[in-house]
N, C-alpha and C positions, 0 to 999 in steps of 0.2 A: 443549297437546295434548288432543284429545277425550276426555271421560270414559268413553266407549265405543270403544276404539281399533279400527282397521281392521287386520287380522291376517292374514299369509300363513303357512302352514305347508307347508315343501318336504318331502314325505316322509312323508305321512299313514299312520303305521303303529300297532302296538300302543302304544308309548310316547306319542308325540305325540297319538294318539286319547284316551289317559287324560287328557293334559294338556287337550286340547280340551273333553273332557266336564266336567272339573271347573271350567274357567273359564265355560263357558256355565251351568252349574248354579250358579255364584256371580255370575252377570250381569255378568261383566267386560266382556263385549261381547255381541253378538247374532249368531246365525247368518248373516243377511245382510250382516255385516260381516267375514266370514271367507272367505278362498280358499285352497284346499289344493290339492297334487298328489300324484300317485302314478305309478309307473312304468307300469302296465298299464291297459288300458281296463276290464278287468273288475274291478280293484281300485277304480278311480274310481266305476264303476256302485255296487258294494257300499257304498264309504264315503259316496255320495250318499244312498244310502237310509238308512244308519245316522244321518247327521247332516242332517236335512231342512233345507233353508234355506242350507246351507254350499254355496258353489260348488267342485266339485271337477273338476280338470283332470287329464288323463292326458298324460304324456310319450310314450307310444306313439302317441297320435292328433295330438299338437302339440309339436313339438321345442322351441317357444318357450313351453311352458307354465309353466316356473319364472320367466321373465322377466315374463310376462303377470300372474301371480299377485302379484309384489311390486310392481308400478306401483302408487302412490297409497296404500300402506299404511303404518301406523305402526310395525308391529312384524314383523319377519321371523324365523319360527322354522325353524331349519336341523335338520331331523330325519333327513337321509339318513345313510348309513353314513360312519363316519370316513375311510375310505378315498377316499370320493367327496366330502367337504365342501369341500376346497379348490377342486376344479373347479366345484362348484356355486357357490361364492362368486364365482369368476372369472366365471362364466356370467352371473350376476344383476347384478355391479357397475355395468354402464351403465344398469340400469332402476331403480335404487334412488333413493329421495328422499333428499337429503343428511341430513334428520333422522330418518329410519327406522332404528329399533334392530334390529340383528342378534344373534339369540339363538342360540347353540350348545348343543346337548346331547350333544356327541360327547366322550368320553374321549379323552385323550393329544393333542388337537390344541390347541396354545398360541393364545393370543389374537393374538400377533405373528404368527404363521403365517397365521391367519385375516386379520389386518389387512392383510398384503401382498398379499392377493388382492381386497381391498376398495378402495372410493375413499378416499383420504386423509381421515382424520377422522371416517370413518363409526362411529356409536356402536356398541359391540360389548359384549356380556355373555356370558361362558362360564357355563355351568351344568352340574352332575351330578346328574342325578335317578337313582333306583334303581327296580327293577322293581315294588316294591308300590305305586308310584304307580297303576298300572293298577287296583288296588282301593281307592284313596283313602286309602291308608296309607304313602305314600310318604316320602321325605327328598330334599330337593334343596339342594345347595350353590349359591349364586348369587355369582358373581365379576365384577363390572363391570370392563371396561378402563379406563383413563385417558380422560377426557373425557366419561364418562357422566354426565348429571346426576342429582340426588336425584330428580327427577320421573321420569326414565326407569328408574332403578333400581326405584323404587316399583312402576312399571307391570310390570316384568317379574317382580317378585316376586308381584304380583297374579295373573300368568298361573298360577302353580303352587300358590297358596294353598289352593284348592279340592281340591286332590290329595294334601295331606300337609304335612309340616313343612318350612318355608323357614329356611334358615340362611345369612345373609351371611357370605361368606368372602373372601379374597384369592386370587388365582390361583395363588400360591405353595402355599396350603393345599389346593387341590384334590386332590393326590396322596394327601392324608390322608384327604379326603372320600371318594374312591374305595375306600380301604382300610376305612374305618369303615362306610359305608353303601352305596355303589355296588356293590362286590362282596359286601359282607357277607350279603345274603340267601342266597347259595349257601352261606355257612358253615352258616347256620341250616337250609337245606334238607339239607345232608350229615349235620348232627346229628339231624335227624328220620329221615333215611333209615336211618341207623346204629341208632337206637333201635328203629325198626319192624322192621329186618332181625333183630336180636338178640330182639326179642320173640317172633317166629316161632320161633327156636331154643329159647325158654323154654317154647313150648307153645301161643302164642295163634295164632289164625287169621290169615292175613296181612291180610285187609281189616280185621278188628279192630285188629290192630296199627298199620296205617297210619293208621287214623282216630284212634286213641287219641294216637299221635305228634303228629299234626296239631293235634288239639285242645289238647294238652298245651302245644305250641309257642304257639298263639293265646293261651291262657289266661295263660301266664307273661308274654307281651308286653302283654297288657292291663293286667295288675297293674303292670308297669313304666310303662306310658304314663299310666294313669289314678290311680295312686297317688302318695302323696309319698315313699314309702321308696325308697332307693338299691338298686341290684342286690344289693349285698353283704348289706344289711339283710334283704332278702327271702330270699336264699339262706340266711342263718343262721337264718332263722324256720323253715324247713323242716328244718333238720337238729337233731333231738332227740340229746341226748348219747347215745353209744354206740348210736345207731339206725341203721336201714337207710341212711337218706340221707347221713349223716356217713360211714359206710363207703364208699359209693359215690363221695362227692366226694373222700374221701381217695385213692381208688385214680387218680381224674383228675388231682389235684394231683400227686400221687407221679409219675405217668406224664408230666408235663410239659406239661399241659393250656394252661396260660398261655403258656408259652414257644412252642408250636406255634401258638397264635393270633397272638403277636407275630410269629412268623417269616412266618405266612401273610399278615399285614397289611403287613409291610415288602415282601414279595414283589410284592404287589399295587401298592403306591405305587411301588416301584421300576419295574415293568413300565409304569405311566402315564407315568413320567418318560422311559422308554426311546422310548415311543410318541411323545412330544412331539418327541424327536430325530429319530426316523424321518420324521414327517410334515414336519418342518422342512426336511429335507435333500434 
């Protein structure tokens, strides 16, 4: 396989656009080796302006746009909504090269469900990215289906490496990835939302409260990522004996904070499994 692969992106949106930005910045491939599709002509025009040199086709203008995009490429990134992904896989199946690697970024759609819509033996990799990928700080779980070579796996991982942390997993572990990182940005946003809202109740202006909550979340995350200490060590370092933080954390712990987080994560993982059943059925 060429060192600069030919890539098709079906459904060039926010997430797949971030992936494209990261892989182009990392020189994984070049714009002239990328073809993408969007639903509307207006969107295609806007994406063409955003990614000079990338060929962007519109399904609104050409019903065969997806098939045209995948012909002769090395990797196909399926960025359409989960409800549309099986139909899209069936649509492009006749146009795929046998060695082209199909990559899904959809939650809840199992590899076996996608494989049934693709030619027999088509290389397939499921991934689970999260939304911080759009700012270059994402997490992506990568789960190759049986038959994917080490070279193909490395190629898929390279597509995401410029946009965040890439974690190799099995497909059975993807529901956990959904719970740990795929859905988890919303947990963090909810915490920031609650902090900012109560800061206003305590007397701070709303704009200042939101800015402080956001900066605190960012700073704490940076300490976790860039430092060597574990989360527990960093938490205890803030907690002076009988101080304000110790009092606050005690309220969270006594209120069942850890239990609520665990229940939320279990619910996310369970819903991912349910979606797998729904899309398979």
